[in-house]
C-alpha positions in Angstrom: -0.1 0.0 0.0 3.0 2.3 0.4 4.5 1.5 -2.9 5.0 4.2 -5.5 2.2 2.7 -7.7 -0.3 3.7 -5.0 1.0 7.2 -4.5 -1.9 9.0 -6.3 -4.7 6.4 -5.6 -4.1 5.7 -1.9 -1.4 7.9 -0.4 -2.5 11.3 -1.6 -6.2 10.6 -1.1 -6.3 9.2 2.4 -3.3 6.9 3.5 -1.2 9.9 4.5 -3.6 10.4 7.2 -2.5 7.2 9.0 1.0 8.8 9.4 0.3 12.3 10.9 4.0 12.6 11.8 5.3 12.1 8.4 4.1 13.4 5.0 6.5 11.7 2.7 5.3 8.4 1.2 8.8 7.4 0.3 10.1 7.8 3.7 7.4 5.8 5.2 7.7 3.2 2.5 11.5 2.9 3.3 11.0 2.6 7.0 8.3 -0.1 6.5 10.5 -1.9 4.2 13.2 -2.2 6.8 10.8 -3.6 9.1 9.3 -5.9 6.7 12.7 -7.5 5.8 13.4 -8.0 9.4 10.1 -9.6 10.1 10.7 -12.1 7.2 14.1 -13.0 8.5 12.6 -13.7 11.9 9.6 -15.5 10.5 11.9 -17.8 8.6 14.1 -18.3 11.7 17.1 -16.7 10.0 19.8 -15.1 12.1 19.9 -11.5 12.6 22.9 -11.2 14.7 24.8 -9.8 11.7 22.1 -7.2 11.1 22.0 -3.6 12.5 19.4 -4.5 15.3 19.9 -1.0 17.0 19.1 0.7 13.7 16.1 -1.6 13.0 14.8 -0.9 16.6 15.2 2.8 15.9 13.3 2.7 12.7 10.5 0.8 14.4 10.2 3.5 17.0 10.1 6.2 14.5 7.6 4.6 12.5 5.3 4.0 15.5 6.0 7.6 16.5 4.7 8.9 13.0 1.5 6.8 13.5 1.0 7.6 17.3 3.5 9.1 19.7 1.8 7.6 22.7 2.2 4.1 21.2 5.9 4.8 20.7 6.2 5.6 24.4 4.4 2.4 25.4 6.6 0.4 23.1 9.8 1.9 24.6 8.6 1.1 28.1 7.7 -2.4 27.3 10.2 -3.5 24.9 13.1 -5.5 26.3 15.3 -5.5 23.3 17.6 -2.9 24.7 18.3 -4.9 27.7 19.0 -7.9 25.6 21.4 -5.9 23.3 23.2 -4.5 26.4 24.1 -8.1 27.4 25.4 -9.3 24.1 29.1 -10.1 23.9 
């Protein structure tokens, strides 16, 4: 739904309203793509130790913030990934 082919039909008409913190479809698309690729790796039980997990976490928080800043705060409070990353060798 965020792909360029839907820019005029979906994004400009209504979808941009789902991301009040960001007006650029391409920036939202790029962020969603990062998370999509990470999700696929995890879903297929592939290793992500060689991926920039800190950067992926940051992108997830930014995307959540564009949609709902309150949700970003909730995610930060309840997400344990930072503690796990701090313990890595």
